[in-house]
Structure formats: structure tokens, C-alpha cells
C-alpha positions in Angstrom: 171.3 -99.0 66.2 171.1 -96.1 68.5 167.8 -94.4 70.1 168.2 -90.9 70.9 165.5 -90.3 73.4 165.4 -86.2 74.3 163.4 -84.4 76.7 162.8 -80.8 75.3 160.9 -78.0 76.9 159.3 -75.8 74.5 157.2 -72.6 75.7 154.2 -71.6 73.1 151.3 -69.4 73.4 147.7 -70.6 73.0 144.5 -68.3 72.9 142.2 -70.1 75.5 138.3 -69.4 74.3 136.7 -68.9 77.8 132.8 -69.1 78.1 132.8 -65.1 78.9 134.7 -64.5 75.6 132.7 -66.7 73.7 129.6 -64.8 75.5 131.1 -61.3 74.5 131.5 -62.4 71.2 127.9 -63.7 70.8 126.3 -60.5 72.1 128.5 -58.3 69.9 127.0 -59.9 66.7 123.5 -60.2 67.9 120.9 -57.8 66.1 119.0 -55.6 68.6 116.0 -57.7 68.2 117.9 -60.6 69.4 119.6 -58.9 72.4 116.6 -57.9 73.8 115.1 -61.3 74.0 118.5 -62.6 75.4 118.6 -60.0 78.0 115.0 -60.6 78.9 115.7 -64.4 79.3 118.8 -63.5 81.5 116.6 -61.1 83.6 114.4 -63.8 84.5 117.2 -66.4 85.4 119.5 -64.2 87.4 117.6 -62.6 90.2 120.5 -60.1 90.9 119.9 -58.4 87.7 117.4 -55.2 87.7 116.2 -53.6 84.6 113.4 -51.5 82.8 111.5 -53.9 80.4 108.3 -51.5 79.6 109.5 -51.0 76.4 109.8 -54.9 75.9 106.5 -55.8 77.3 104.7 -53.0 75.7 105.7 -54.6 72.5 104.5 -58.1 73.1 100.7 -56.5 73.3 101.3 -55.7 69.6 103.2 -58.7 68.2 100.0 -59.9 66.4 98.7 -56.4 65.1 101.2 -53.7 65.4 100.3 -50.0 66.2 102.9 -48.4 64.7 101.9 -44.9 66.4 102.1 -46.5 69.9 105.3 -48.5 69.3 107.1 -45.3 67.8 106.3 -43.3 71.1 108.6 -45.7 73.2 112.0 -44.8 70.9 114.1 -42.5 72.6 117.0 -41.3 71.1 119.6 -39.3 72.9 119.5 -35.6 72.7 122.1 -33.2 71.2 121.8 -29.5 71.8 118.2 -28.3 72.0 116.9 -30.5 69.8 114.8 -33.6 70.8 114.6 -37.1 69.3 112.4 -38.5 72.0 109.2 -38.2 69.9 107.9 -39.2 66.1 107.4 -36.1 64.2 104.8 -36.8 61.8 106.5 -34.0 59.4 109.8 -36.4 59.1 110.8 -38.1 56.0 111.1 -41.4 57.9 109.8 -42.7 61.5 112.3 -43.7 64.1 111.2 -47.5 63.5 111.4 -48.9 60.0 108.7 -51.5 60.2 108.5 -53.8 57.5 104.8 -53.7 56.5 103.0 -56.6 58.1 101.8 -58.9 55.7 98.6 -60.8 56.0 99.2 -64.8 56.7 98.7 -66.6 53.7 96.8 -69.3 55.7 94.5 -66.8 57.0 93.9 -65.6 53.9 92.8 -68.7 52.3 90.5 -69.8 55.4 88.7 -66.6 55.3 88.0 -67.3 51.5 87.0 -71.0 52.4 84.6 -69.9 54.9 82.6 -67.5 52.6 82.8 -70.3 49.7 79.7 -71.9 48.5 80.5 -75.7 49.4 79.6 -78.2 52.1 81.1 -78.3 55.4 82.4 -81.6 54.6 84.6 -80.4 51.2 85.4 -77.2 53.4 86.9 -79.7 55.8 89.2 -81.4 53.3 90.3 -78.2 51.7 91.1 -76.4 55.1 93.4 -79.4 55.7 95.0 -78.8 52.4 95.4 -75.2 53.1 97.7 -76.2 56.3 99.9 -78.0 54.2 100.7 -75.1 51.5 104.3 -74.6 51.7 106.3 -71.4 51.8 106.0 -70.7 48.3 102.3 -71.1 47.8 102.3 -74.7 46.6 100.4 -78.0 48.0 103.6 -79.6 48.4 101.9 -82.9 49.9 100.9 -85.8 47.5 97.2 -85.8 46.6 97.2 -89.6 47.6 98.8 -89.1 50.9 96.0 -86.8 51.7 93.5 -89.0 50.8 94.8 -91.6 52.9 95.4 -89.8 55.8 91.5 -88.2 55.8 90.6 -91.9 54.7 88.6 -90.2 51.7 88.7 -91.2 47.8 90.8 -90.0 45.4 87.8 -88.1 43.6 86.7 -86.4 46.8 90.3 -85.2 47.3 90.7 -84.0 43.6 86.9 -82.1 44.2 88.4 -80.6 47.1 91.7 -79.3 45.4 90.0 -77.9 42.5 88.3 -75.8 45.2 91.7 -74.8 46.8 92.9 -73.9 43.4 90.0 -71.6 42.7 90.9 -69.3 45.6 92.9 -66.6 45.4 95.8 -65.8 44.5 96.0 -67.2 41.3 98.1 -70.6 41.1 97.8 -71.2 44.8 97.7 -74.9 45.7 99.7 -76.2 42.5 101.8 -79.3 42.7 104.6 -77.9 40.8 105.5 -74.9 38.8 104.0 -76.0 35.6 100.7 -76.5 37.1 100.7 -73.0 38.6 101.3 -71.4 35.4 98.7 -73.2 33.6 95.9 -72.7 36.9 97.0 -69.0 36.2 96.6 -68.7 32.4 93.2 -70.9 33.0 91.7 -68.6 35.3 92.9 -65.6 33.2 91.1 -67.3 30.0 94.5 -67.5 28.3 95.5 -71.0 28.3 95.8 -72.5 24.7 97.5 -75.3 23.1 100.7 -73.6 22.1 101.2 -72.0 26.0 100.5 -75.4 27.3 103.1 -77.3 25.1 105.8 -74.6 25.8 105.1 -74.8 29.7 105.2 -78.6 29.6 108.2 -78.8 27.2 110.1 -75.7 26.7 110.5 -73.8 29.9 114.1 -74.1 30.1 114.5 -72.6 26.5 112.0 -69.6 27.4 114.7 -68.8 30.2 117.4 -68.9 27.8 115.6 -66.9 25.1 115.9 -69.7 22.4 112.8 -68.7 20.8 114.0 -69.9 17.3 114.0 -73.9 18.6 110.4 -73.0 19.9 109.0 -71.7 17.0 110.5 -74.3 14.6 109.0 -77.0 17.3 105.4 -75.2 17.3 105.7 -74.5 13.6 105.1 -70.6 14.2 107.4 -67.5 14.1 110.0 -66.7 16.5 108.5 -63.4 17.2 105.3 -65.3 17.9 107.1 -67.6 20.1 108.7 -64.5 21.8 105.2 -63.2 22.6 104.0 -66.5 24.2 107.1 -66.2 26.2 106.8 -63.0 27.5 103.0 -63.9 28.8 104.6 -66.8 30.6 107.4 -64.8 32.2 104.6 -62.3 33.8 102.8 -64.8 35.5 103.9 -65.4 39.4 106.0 -68.5 40.1 105.4 -68.3 43.8 101.8 -67.6 44.5 102.7 -66.8 48.3 104.6 -63.7 47.2 103.1 -60.7 49.3 101.9 -62.7 52.1 103.4 -63.5 55.4 104.7 -67.1 55.4 106.4 -67.2 58.7 110.3 -66.9 57.0 110.2 -63.0 57.3 111.3 -60.6 59.9 108.3 -58.7 61.6 110.3 -55.5 62.0 113.7 -53.9 61.9 115.1 -51.4 64.7 117.5 -49.3 63.9 120.8 -49.3 66.2 121.5 -45.7 65.5 120.4 -42.6 63.8 122.4 -40.5 61.7 121.3 -36.9 62.0 122.9 -33.5 60.5 122.5 -30.7 63.2 124.2 -27.4 62.2 126.0 -28.8 59.4 127.6 -31.8 61.3 126.6 -35.0 61.2 125.9 -36.8 64.5 125.7 -40.7 65.5 122.8 -41.0 67.9 122.8 -44.3 69.5 119.2 -46.1 69.8 119.1 -46.4 73.9 115.4 -46.7 74.3 115.1 -50.3 73.1 117.7 -51.8 75.0 116.6 -52.3 78.7 118.7 -50.5 81.1 120.4 -53.1 83.9 121.8 -52.9 87.0 122.7 -54.8 90.0 120.0 -55.4 92.8 121.2 -53.8 96.0 119.1 -56.5 98.1 121.9 -59.2 97.4 124.8 -57.2 98.4 123.8 -57.8 102.1 123.9 -61.4 101.5 127.8 -61.6 100.4 128.5 -59.9 103.8 126.8 -62.8 105.6 129.7 -65.1 106.1 127.3 -67.8 107.9 125.9 -69.5 104.5 128.8 -70.1 102.0 126.6 -71.8 99.5 124.1 -68.9 99.2 127.4 -66.8 99.2 128.8 -68.4 96.3 125.5 -68.5 94.5 125.2 -65.0 94.9 128.9 -64.1 93.8 128.6 -66.5 90.8 125.1 -64.5 89.4 126.7 -61.3 90.4 129.9 -62.1 88.1 127.1 -63.3 85.4 125.4 -60.0 85.8 128.5 -57.6 85.6 130.0 -59.3 82.8 126.6 -59.0 80.7 126.5 -55.2 81.6 130.1 -54.7 80.5 129.5 -56.6 77.2 126.5 -54.8 76.2 128.2 -51.4 76.9 131.2 -52.7 75.1 129.0 -53.9 72.0 127.6 -50.2 72.0 131.0 -48.2 72.4 132.3 -50.6 69.5 129.4 -50.0 67.0 129.4 -46.2 67.8 133.2 -45.9 67.0 132.9 -47.8 63.8 129.7 -45.4 63.0 131.4 -42.5 64.0 134.2 -43.6 61.3 131.6 -44.4 58.7 130.2 -41.1 58.7 133.5 -39.4 58.6 134.2 -41.3 55.7 131.0 -41.2 53.8 130.0 -37.4 54.4 129.3 -37.3 50.6 127.1 -40.3 50.8 124.9 -38.7 53.6 124.7 -35.6 51.8 123.9 -36.7 48.2 122.9 -40.4 48.3 124.0 -43.8 46.8 126.2 -42.7 43.9 128.7 -40.9 46.2 129.5 -44.1 48.4 133.2 -44.3 48.7 135.2 -47.6 48.7 135.3 -48.7 52.1 136.6 -52.2 53.4 136.2 -54.0 56.8 140.1 -54.4 56.9 140.4 -50.5 56.5 137.8 -50.0 59.3 139.9 -52.3 61.4 143.1 -50.6 60.9 141.5 -47.2 61.3 140.1 -48.3 65.0 143.0 -50.6 65.8 140.6 -53.6 66.2 140.7 -56.7 64.6 138.8 -57.4 61.1 136.4 -60.1 62.4 135.4 -57.6 65.3 134.4 -55.0 62.8 132.4 -57.7 60.6 130.7 -59.1 63.8 129.9 -55.7 65.3 128.1 -54.8 61.9 126.3 -58.1 61.5 122.5 -57.6 61.3 122.9 -54.0 62.4 120.9 -51.0 61.1 121.0 -47.2 60.9 118.4 -44.7 60.2 119.0 -42.0 57.9 117.1 -39.1 55.6 117.4 -42.1 52.9 115.6 -44.4 55.1 116.9 -47.3 57.5 119.9 -48.9 56.0 122.0 -52.1 56.7 125.5 -50.8 57.9 126.8 -53.8 55.9 125.9 -52.2 52.8 127.9 -49.3 53.6 131.2 -51.5 53.2 132.2 -52.1 49.6 135.4 -52.8 47.7 136.7 -50.3 45.3 138.3 -50.2 41.5 141.3 -48.0 40.7 140.9 -45.5 37.8 143.5 -45.8 34.9 144.7 -42.4 35.0 145.4 -39.6 37.1 144.9 -39.7 40.8 141.3 -39.9 40.7 139.4 -41.8 43.7 138.6 -45.3 43.7 135.1 -46.2 42.6 132.9 -48.2 44.9 131.6 -51.7 43.4 128.3 -50.9 44.1 128.7 -47.9 41.4 130.2 -49.7 38.9 127.2 -52.3 38.8 124.8 -49.2 38.8 126.9 -48.2 35.6 126.8 -51.6 34.1 122.9 -51.6 34.9 122.3 -48.3 33.6 124.3 -49.4 30.3 122.0 -52.5 30.2 118.7 -50.5 30.7 119.2 -48.3 27.8 120.8 -50.6 25.5 119.2 -51.4 21.9 117.4 -54.7 23.0 117.7 -55.8 19.1 121.2 -55.7 19.6 122.2 -56.3 23.4 125.5 -55.0 24.6 128.0 -57.7 25.1 130.2 -58.0 28.2 133.2 -57.0 26.0 131.7 -53.9 25.0 130.6 -53.1 28.6 134.2 -53.4 29.4 135.7 -51.3 26.6 133.3 -48.6 27.5 134.3 -48.4 31.2 137.7 -48.5 30.6 137.3 -45.5 28.2 135.8 -43.8 31.3 139.4 -44.5 32.9 137.8 -47.4 35.1 140.2 -50.3 35.0 138.0 -53.6 34.8 138.2 -56.5 32.8 135.3 -58.3 30.8 135.4 -61.1 33.5 135.0 -58.7 36.1 131.7 -57.3 34.1 130.3 -60.7 33.9 130.9 -61.3 37.2 129.0 -58.2 38.5 126.3 -58.6 35.9 125.5 -61.9 37.2 125.4 -60.5 40.7 122.8 -57.7 39.9 120.7 -60.5 38.2 121.2 -59.6 34.6 121.2 -62.0 32.2 123.8 -62.5 29.5 123.6 -60.5 25.8 122.0 -63.9 24.3 119.3 -64.0 26.6 118.7 -60.3 26.7 118.2 -60.1 22.8 114.3 -59.3 21.4 113.1 -60.3 18.2 111.2 -57.4 16.9 
């Protein structure tokens, strides 16, 4: 047996992801808000960096109670021609900042009510502890027995405190589960009866599936009566925390650019004012000329390279986003003129090919980025859609978002006694020269949160 040992040299290309490349990708996909925080941290750690952080520091004064007018005056868009975008115009349809209304903390709202409650301080202390254990849905997620053990109180006293908590607004607060939440709401409305209680305890899954005939048979009532009871339950709030700030939401959105029409032409105006302008501290250049202290010289060189790369990456991020937005405006002019139904199909791959960059670069560049338009502040990603070809002629593709809107409009206008099946919707769209299958109709219907025809059927 002969063993053949050969030594072969091969050459292959491998992409080595350096730390700088990783940082560049990280910065590209950051939202403006996250980028500002990152820059501020780098500024504190790198003495070579200089920058204007007035905007960032001013904002911190308003973190808890935001004064919109005071905040807006710091937003400066570039000027085009004689028109200035540096100040907020109260006559504009939308402001340069699209703040999500600051919601009152649910915990604060409950604690304020507790202060006014006609209860002794001992009970209030127990209820206050329970409030601190309310979860993001508005439920008391911690078992009552565990609370009583931690506070070293009797179960009876704990139950008394729980009743005080559940008597607070919003209705359903402090429930241990969905069923209790619904019952509390009905009880406070004076509507809880035996049939509703049975349905909540035993038939919630049938309510979701519109199987009223089964409920009617078990409760010995008519299907119409069962449907009416189901309608009452469906109007209740499964999450009492809705409408309150629970800590899971972003306080505000910062647009990365504005799309403005000037003299009949659209311009992309980058939002320069919210990113600190960074530069290099000239004092450290003298240290580089001092060849006597090698350690200091090496440290300064390292910090200088880091600062220069950060500045370059921020500019590259801005340049990439600007190029993408200019192409978006070029391809979606009718959308910016007339609104959502004129949105044309436009994919990340098509954008990448137009700009000669990788599709992943486009995806990262638009991630968590927003633009200010005359329709409000819009997520850039929402302007990228796939399309469906028409079956006849040379008509343009129709964006999926518009197909979904057509499906929703058809269902909104249907006879609820005889709701449209997915096949019926499919046939209608095909008659309108839209090439779409029944399976695709079902997929889009589910994506927009609409139930199947059997679950939409109403009993008259």
C-alpha cells in the first residue's frame, strides 16, 4: 500500500473584518438618537475630539418633561435658496421634530390615586408595593402569596390591599390574568352577569373564532344573544396599561432628513443640527512633534486615528443615506405629491444596483431612520416594497402595500352576513388585472390583522 503525500500551495481570498470595519457598519445602522449617545461617550473618552454638544446637553434638561417649542428651536436644517428651515414655523402642517406624545407613567398615575385614597397608611404601603410589581400589561404578575410572605402579612390583609389596587383606574389594573382583567372591567361597569362570567371562564377561545353557535348551545341561548355577549367582551381592554408609558417605548423620533418641495422640485435636506460637529483638538498636534516621549506620542497617535476614523465614518453614514434618499425621491415623486396609494414598488436590491453598493449596505443605512415629509414623519424602510405584476398590457407593478389596502377596502365594504372568502377576493383582484393567488391573499390578509371569512361572519 502506497501513501501519497503531496504538499500543495493554494491561494484564496478572505475578507478580514477589522475593528474599524465593524465600527463603520455599527455606526451606519445606528439611529440618530443612538449615534448621538455614542458620539457623546466617545467625546468623553477621547481627549483629541472637539465638538459642539449644546443640543445634546440642552435636551437632557428636558428628558423628564419635554418642552417641545424649546426643543424644536435647536433643530437646524440646511438652507436652500432664500428659504430657511432653521426655525419652527407654527403654520407648518408638521414640526421638524415628530415627538411621540410623552405618556404619563402608569406607576406614577396609580401612586397619585393611592395618595388620594381613603385608606389607612398601612394598607397604602402594601398597595404601593403591589403597584411597583405591576408588569408592562398592567397585571400584577407576582403571586399574592409571595407578596404576603415578603411583607410578612396575612393573606387576608394582602387580599384587602389587592381589592384597593383593583379599584383604581384604569379598569382591570392589578388583575392576575386576562380572565380576571375582563371580569374586573365588567364588574366596575355593572355589567357582569352569569353568562358573561361563564363565557370568560370557559369560552374565550370560541369568542376569538366566532363560534357562537357552540356557546349558544351550551348556555341555552340563541346564537345572536351569544354574539351580543361576545361583542361586549371584545370591547374590553385586555391590557390596562395601554396609553401609559411603561418604559418600553421610545420617547421621541428624530428625523434624519426632510423632503421639501421648492419651486416644483424635491430636495433632500439632511438634519445636520442633531449630530454634534466633531473636529480635532489642535493642542494635541504639538505633542506629536515631541519625539522625546514615545509613550505619549503613541497614545496620541492611537487616539488621533480613532478620532479621524469616527469623523470619517459619520460623514460616510451621512453620504450613504443622502444618496439613498435622493434615489427614493427620484423614484417616488408621485408618492410625495399624492400620498400612499401612489407608492411604487422599490426593493433594497434595486436600490443597491442603482447606487452600485451592496444590498446589506442599503438595509443598514435605512435601519431605524426617519424622514420628515408633508404627510408627517415616515420610516424610510416603509417606502421599500415589493410589487405584483399586472397580467395584461405593460402596466407598472403594484406595490404590495397597495394590494393590502385593496384587500382591506374590500373586506371593510363586504356584507358581514356573507363575508368574502379569500378566493372571492383573489378572483376580484385578478379581474382588475392583478396577478395574485388565493394563498397570497390569505397571507396579506393575515399580515394586516384581518381574520378569515368564517371568523368575520355576523349573525343578524
